C-alpha positions, 0 to 999 in steps of 0.5 A: 374480612371479605377478599375479592379475587386476585388477578391470575396473571402477576405483574411486579410492582413499580418500587416507590420513591423513597429517599434513601438512608445513609449509609453511616452517620447520623440523623438530625431534626433536619431529617424530617422533611414531611414533603419526603414522607409524603412521597413515600407513603402516598402510593397504591399497593398493587395486587398485581405483583402479590400472587398469594394475596386474595385483596387489597383493602385500603393499601393494605395486603389481604391474605388468607386461604390461597397464602397457605395452599400456596405454601403446602410444599416446602419450596411453595412456603418459601416463595410465600414467606418471600412474598409475605417478607416482601410486602412488610418490607417493600410494600405496604408494611402491613398484612392481614391474614383473614381467618387466620386462628379458629375461633374455638382456639380463640374463645378458649384464650380469651377466657383464660385473658379475661380471668387473667384481667379479673384477677389483676381488677381484684388486686387493685392492679392497674397496667400502664401503657406505653401510648395511651394513659395508664387505666384507659385499657385493661392491659396483660402484661407478659401474657405468654406464660400466664397464659400457658401455666394457666391452661397450657392445653388452651396454650398449645391449641392456640399457639399450634397456628401455621399461619402464625409460623409462617409469618414468623419465619418469613421476617424472622427465620429460625429461632424467633421469640415470642412474646404477648400482651394482651389489650382491651380498650374499653368503650370509650377508650382513647385512640393511640398516638401514632407513633413506631414500635420495638426497639426504637420506637420506644424511644424519644426523639433524642434518644433516637438521636443517639443511634446511627443511621444504619441502627435505624435501618437495623431495629425494624429487622429485629422484631415483628409485630402482631395482633389476633382479633379476639372478638369482632371489630368493626370501625367504630369499636377503634381497630388499629389505625395505620399508615401504609408504606411509611415504614420506607421513610430512614428517619421515621423513628425521629419523625413520629415524635413531629407535631406535623407528622402526627398530624398528618397520620391523623389526616391519611391513616387507613383502618381496617375491620376485622372479624374474630380470628383475624390476624394482623402483622406489620413491620415495626416501623410502621406509623400506627396507633389504636383507635378510639373505641366509640361503641357503646359496648364492645371490650376490644381485646386484641392479643398483641404479638410481639416477636424478636430475632433469636439474634437479639441475644449477647453472647455470655451472662453476665452478673452486672449487679455484681459489677455496678455494686464493687464499681460505685464505689471506685467511681464515686470517688473519682467523681469526687476527685474531679476525673471526666464525667465522660470516663465515669459514663464509659466505666458504666456503659462498659459494667452496667446493663444498658437497656431496659427489656426485657423486663416484667412489665407488671412491676417495672413499668413505663411510667413517665417515659416509653420505657423503664429505668435501665441500670445504667441511667441508675447508677449515672442517677445515683452518681450524679446525686451522690447516693451511698453505697447502701442506697445503691445496693438497695436500689439495684435489688429493687430494680432486679426484683422488678424485672423477676418474671411472675408468670401465674 
């Protein structure tokens, strides 16, 4: 991207009007007021408040050599990271790092990704997609370990990138966990529906409403979304659509399912052309979606990065499958005897795995929804449909097998 010079004298930005999230309590559909959403997102991004940035393009902060130069010392790195974190949290919610990845490292990675896609096609594998029709794109799930095992030298060259580490540490701190999904949108590939991302962004509105308001505020702090351009992406190829500042709307994990908000997004989104090697990082609560590839011959390839907090783990490892197997007979008998459904559900919640991730999305795909079936949902289904123990055991084993990594 071409960046314009930044002013020499930084000035603070004026805080944007926002709708404060309640410290506790629960959102409802009534909290999704479009006029309040507009008040949050219809604002300018003031370059003067971001001295390490080189430019503002369509409300998006563009960083380049100035950022890495500022981060050359330990104190400078901390200051630069604080600015990036502020941009993601309180600013537009999105930053572009122009030329973040060296072209040779990108090309070597691209060759590996193309080999993986070719192998999938030869095997007749059609990858599912969270927000687009299966088969519309070429998707490589779990690309991180597949890349490392296929070409460890190329992997090391690619992920040695310090711009990536700088942004990951800025948002998540030490011990972050990288995952990668390669996405190729082919000519004619349609745009995604506007959405937020992992965690609450992978849930229906009804599921998201089951989490209290403070968890809605927490969810974006647990992950960082990124994408590295592996080809030049002029606008006609459909680079991602973004709505700057939309991450600041408290009820957004419910609102993005609302057709009124989708229509507003379609009117107001911005779309930045990217050059090969450019990287985009954004708050997972930012409204966004891949664009339509209207080019005749460009297969738009991006390495989608989802980086997670080190804290997103339980303290102990637990054999929940074994627990489900031994408890199922007890629960089935109690249900037949008329035990309250809430009591049964409470036992399932305390024993079964209640979350779909992490999983092997090659095998355990989000068909018919945004996430695969959880172990707890499987046990509740078995109880509701009166399965015998043998059927549940077989289903649990099959589900567990689908979750096993298949790197290579």
